[in-house]
Backbone bond lengths (Angstrom), bond angles and torsions (degrees), N, CA, C in turn:
res aa  C-N    CA-C-N  psi(-1)  N-CA   C-N-CA  omega(-1)  CA-C   N-CA-C  phi
1 X - - - 1.447 - - 1.526 108.53 -
2 X 1.329 116.80 133.89 1.466 119.30 178.67 1.532 111.51 -72.12
3 X 1.324 116.10 161.05 1.463 121.65 178.88 1.526 112.69 -74.97
4 X 1.325 116.50 -21.89 1.472 119.99 -179.10 1.514 110.25 -137.75
5 X 1.315 114.88 160.33 1.461 122.01 -179.66 1.524 111.01 -73.60
6 X 1.322 115.70 163.82 1.467 121.18 174.49 1.532 110.72 -70.65
7 X 1.323 116.46 -25.97 1.463 121.74 -169.31 1.518 114.17 -95.33
8 X 1.347 117.95 -22.55 1.461 120.83 -177.07 1.526 109.14 -164.64
9 X 1.313 117.80 -171.32 1.463 122.03 -176.77 1.528 113.49 -82.89
10 X 1.327 118.31 -5.30 1.463 121.86 -177.80 1.524 111.00 -70.91
11 X 1.338 115.78 159.08 1.466 121.15 174.80 1.524 109.10 -66.37
12 X 1.314 117.83 148.01 1.461 119.79 177.05 1.536 111.18 -65.52
13 X 1.315 115.38 139.36 1.463 121.88 175.05 1.525 110.06 -107.95
14 X 1.343 116.61 -16.51 1.465 120.31 -178.31 1.520 110.07 -157.65
15 X 1.333 113.68 149.89 1.469 120.09 169.56 1.524 106.14 -104.50
16 X 1.319 115.73 123.17 1.460 122.12 -178.54 1.520 107.88 -112.92
17 X 1.327 116.73 124.30 1.453 120.84 176.45 1.521 107.86 -102.32
18 X 1.327 114.69 111.20 1.462 121.09 178.16 1.527 108.16 -83.18
19 X 1.338 117.11 130.20 1.468 119.25 -179.41 1.527 111.64 -69.63
20 X 1.318 115.38 160.40 1.468 120.35 173.86 1.524 107.96 -59.87
21 X 1.322 116.04 151.90 1.462 120.24 -179.57 1.503 111.17 -153.01
22 X 1.321 116.11 -164.77 1.457 121.79 -178.35 1.532 112.54 -58.07
23 X 1.326 116.74 -40.41 1.461 119.73 -176.97 1.526 112.93 -100.03
24 X 1.342 117.54 2.64 1.456 121.40 -175.86 1.531 108.92 -139.99
25 X 1.311 117.32 117.43 1.465 121.55 -176.57 1.530 112.50 -75.59
26 X 1.315 117.51 -27.28 1.465 122.66 -176.99 1.527 109.93 -125.20
27 X 1.340 117.55 153.47 1.471 120.02 172.81 1.529 109.64 -61.62
28 X 1.327 116.41 155.30 1.460 121.22 178.93 1.526 108.88 -137.13
29 X 1.345 116.11 142.28 1.457 121.28 177.66 1.517 110.00 -92.88
30 X 1.324 115.02 137.06 1.459 123.18 172.88 1.518 107.33 -119.41
31 X 1.304 117.02 141.17 1.459 122.23 176.53 1.519 106.42 -109.24
32 X 1.349 117.13 108.38 1.460 121.51 -174.57 1.520 111.84 -108.17
33 X 1.333 115.00 143.92 1.464 120.37 171.99 1.533 108.07 -75.17
34 X 1.314 117.15 168.79 1.458 121.55 -178.97 1.519 113.08 -59.86
35 X 1.335 116.79 -42.62 1.465 120.62 -179.64 1.527 111.39 -61.56
36 X 1.319 116.50 -49.81 1.464 119.52 -178.33 1.526 112.34 -70.33
37 X 1.323 117.27 -28.85 1.464 120.14 173.77 1.526 110.02 -64.01
38 X 1.334 117.61 -48.41 1.475 121.12 178.65 1.522 111.34 -62.92
39 X 1.315 116.83 -42.70 1.470 120.72 -178.22 1.535 112.01 -66.80
40 X 1.330 116.99 -26.92 1.465 121.47 -176.16 1.517 113.61 -101.64
41 X 1.309 118.37 1.98 1.463 121.68 -169.56 1.532 113.63 -55.58
42 X 1.321 118.43 -45.71 1.466 120.05 -179.04 1.526 111.26 -63.84
43 X 1.313 117.40 -43.20 1.472 120.59 179.30 1.531 110.48 -66.03
44 X 1.323 117.25 -38.42 1.467 120.15 178.34 1.523 110.45 -65.18
45 X 1.329 117.03 -40.96 1.468 120.59 177.24 1.529 111.05 -62.09
46 X 1.328 116.59 -43.74 1.475 120.26 179.54 1.516 111.80 -63.61
47 X 1.316 116.87 -33.82 1.469 120.60 -177.55 1.530 112.28 -84.04
48 X 1.328 116.74 -2.98 1.463 122.10 -178.75 1.525 112.28 61.42
49 X 1.324 115.66 35.44 1.458 121.31 176.82 1.528 109.58 -70.09
50 X 1.315 115.62 149.81 1.468 121.53 174.12 1.520 107.73 -93.32
51 X 1.328 116.90 124.99 1.461 121.82 -176.76 1.521 109.39 -115.65
52 X 1.324 116.44 124.00 1.458 122.61 173.72 1.521 107.74 -114.27
53 X 1.330 116.22 111.45 1.461 120.73 178.56 1.515 107.76 -79.51
54 X 1.321 116.03 132.21 1.454 121.77 -178.53 1.523 109.80 -90.12
55 X 1.334 117.64 145.29 1.459 119.75 175.19 1.531 109.39 -67.53
56 X 1.327 117.25 160.32 1.474 119.64 177.48 1.521 110.66 -55.81
57 X 1.314 117.30 153.75 1.468 122.48 -179.04 1.526 110.09 -50.79
58 X 1.323 115.54 131.15 1.454 120.83 179.31 1.517 114.36 90.23
59 X 1.333 118.79 -8.66 1.462 122.26 -178.36 1.523 110.76 -106.48
60 X 1.305 117.98 88.05 1.461 122.49 174.47 1.521 112.77 48.28
61 X 1.312 117.75 49.37 1.458 122.40 -176.57 1.522 112.90 -57.47
62 X 1.329 118.24 -18.15 1.465 119.63 179.13 1.515 112.63 -81.01
63 X 1.339 119.10 -2.35 1.457 122.47 -177.70 1.523 111.72 -124.05
64 X 1.336 119.04 72.34 1.470 120.01 178.89 1.519 111.05 -63.87
65 X 1.317 115.85 150.15 1.468 121.47 -179.41 1.517 110.25 -101.24
66 X 1.352 118.08 128.97 1.457 119.31 177.68 1.518 111.35 -68.45
67 X 1.312 116.11 148.06 1.460 122.58 176.87 1.510 107.45 -111.61
68 X 1.304 116.31 130.87 1.474 118.45 180.00 1.506 111.70 -94.12
């Protein structure tokens, strides 16, 4: 897990896997902070992205929880 999100300097709150699409041949992982995850939630749902919410820092970071 990276020390910072793809979108800003905050710690990642979720790993988002964007599916392959017209402009992307392979899926890609994005590491989003909580704010950008909430702000992007509708677009992520429409794109059928897989979202794994990470536990708070220090809480079993090796076991992310899937979000349905």
